[in-house]
C-alpha positions, 0 to 999 in steps of 0.5 A: 314530510317525515320530519314533520310526522316524526316531531308530531309522534315525539309530541304525542308520546311527551303528552301521553307521558304527561298525562300518565304521570302528572299527578305522580309525586316526585316524577319528573315531568318537565320543567313546568313549561306549557306542553308543546301541543298548547304551545302550537294553538298559537300557529293555528289561529283558527283553532283559537277562534273556535275555542273562544267562540265555544267560550262566548257563544253560551253567554250570549245565549244566556243573555237572551233567556231569562236567568238569575243574576248568579247564574249570569256571573258563572257565564261572565268568567269564562267568556271573558278568557274567550274575548281573550283568545278571540283577540290573539287568534285575530292579532296572530292572523294579522301578524301572519298576513303582514309578514307574508307581504 
């Protein structure tokens, strides 16, 4: 249990360092790889699903209201990303379920 807590603390420190120095020119903040907390989202598909739904639901609400085409276009791109995240979450859930069998 302590190992997981220590790893979590290390990830938080790395994230804080990245946030503090991301705009400092010449400061080495990593190799350009995705930060570990963001990589961990794949391990927790429920979080991916929540993020995806928060991106898709506004578009559904807009479709049922009177809105101009320009405003509708502004909601399409985030909804598209939400659909991709939702698909990734579903796929990850099925892979975990099949792996456990």
